[in-house]
C-alpha positions as CSV (number, residue, x, y, z in Angstrom):
1,X,27.6,166.8,23.9
2,X,28.7,165.9,20.3
3,X,31.7,163.4,19.6
4,X,34.0,163.6,16.9
5,X,36.6,160.9,15.7
6,X,40.0,161.8,14.9
7,X,43.1,159.6,14.3
8,X,45.9,159.5,16.4
9,X,49.7,158.6,16.2
10,X,50.0,154.7,16.2
11,X,51.9,152.7,18.5
12,X,54.8,150.6,16.7
13,X,55.8,147.8,17.9
14,X,59.6,147.0,16.4
15,X,61.4,144.0,16.2
16,X,63.9,145.4,19.0
17,X,64.8,143.4,22.2
18,X,62.9,145.8,24.2
19,X,60.3,144.1,23.2
20,X,57.7,147.5,23.7
21,X,56.5,149.8,21.3
22,X,56.8,153.8,20.9
23,X,55.4,156.0,23.9
24,X,52.1,158.4,22.7
25,X,50.6,161.2,24.1
26,X,48.5,163.9,23.0
27,X,45.3,162.9,23.8
28,X,44.3,165.0,27.0
29,X,41.1,166.0,24.8
30,X,40.5,162.6,24.2
31,X,36.9,161.6,25.4
32,X,38.3,158.0,24.5
33,X,41.0,156.4,23.1
34,X,40.8,152.9,20.9
35,X,43.2,150.6,19.7
36,X,43.1,148.2,17.4
37,X,45.8,145.1,17.0
38,X,47.4,144.2,13.8
39,X,46.2,140.5,12.5
40,X,49.3,139.0,12.8
41,X,51.5,139.1,15.4
42,X,54.3,136.7,17.0
43,X,53.7,137.7,20.8
44,X,50.5,136.2,22.5
45,X,50.0,139.0,24.8
46,X,50.6,142.7,24.5
47,X,49.9,144.7,27.2
48,X,48.6,148.2,27.7
49,X,50.9,150.6,29.9
50,X,50.5,154.1,31.1
51,X,51.9,156.7,32.5
52,X,50.8,160.1,34.7
53,X,54.2,162.6,34.4
54,X,55.6,163.2,38.0
55,X,57.8,166.1,38.2
56,X,61.3,164.6,36.3
57,X,59.7,161.9,34.6
58,X,56.9,159.1,33.6
59,X,56.8,155.8,35.2
60,X,55.0,153.3,33.2
61,X,52.4,151.0,35.1
62,X,50.1,148.3,33.8
63,X,47.0,149.4,32.8
64,X,44.2,147.6,35.3
65,X,40.1,146.6,35.1
66,X,38.8,144.8,37.8
67,X,42.4,143.4,39.3
68,X,43.8,141.8,35.9
69,X,45.9,143.3,33.3
70,X,44.3,144.8,30.4
71,X,46.1,142.7,27.4
72,X,45.6,142.3,23.5
73,X,46.0,139.5,20.8
74,X,46.4,139.3,17.0
75,X,43.2,141.1,15.5
76,X,41.8,142.6,18.6
77,X,40.6,146.2,20.0
78,X,40.2,147.8,23.2
79,X,38.6,151.1,24.1
80,X,39.7,153.4,26.8
81,X,37.3,155.7,28.3
82,X,37.7,158.0,29.8
83,X,41.5,158.7,29.6
84,X,42.9,160.2,32.6
85,X,46.9,159.5,31.5
86,X,49.3,161.5,29.7
87,X,51.1,158.5,27.9
88,X,50.7,155.2,26.8
89,X,52.6,152.4,25.5
90,X,52.7,148.6,24.9
91,X,54.6,146.0,25.7
92,X,54.8,142.2,24.1
93,X,55.8,138.7,25.6
94,X,58.1,138.5,23.0
95,X,60.3,140.3,20.1
96,X,58.3,140.2,17.2
97,X,59.3,139.1,13.8
98,X,58.6,142.2,11.9
99,X,57.6,145.6,13.2
100,X,54.0,145.6,14.1
101,X,51.7,149.0,13.8
102,X,48.7,149.1,16.4
103,X,46.1,151.5,14.8
104,X,44.9,154.3,17.4
105,X,41.9,156.4,16.9
106,X,40.4,159.1,19.7
107,X,37.1,160.6,20.4
108,X,36.7,164.3,21.2
109,X,33.6,165.4,23.1
110,X,32.7,169.0,22.3
């Protein structure tokens, strides 16, 4: 099995009152996803939310490991592998002072 690295659409938390990022998809070919937080953030924690589509719409739930919510803080990174979800977004503890971009990459197995 060979693994290839590819950039993916970034997650951006805007300054809106919703305190969540855009939802990304298109990683059904990914063996793993990597998310890197920006070095500066207003929020103390960012939660990862995932969705598996239903017949009409997708419901997001917080991603957990060992019964604990997966979260990011500034200048941290995480890996999700394998990726059994169709969508992913981030939710913050508060609105951000400016838009924050989280870099996303995927690893594809061939």
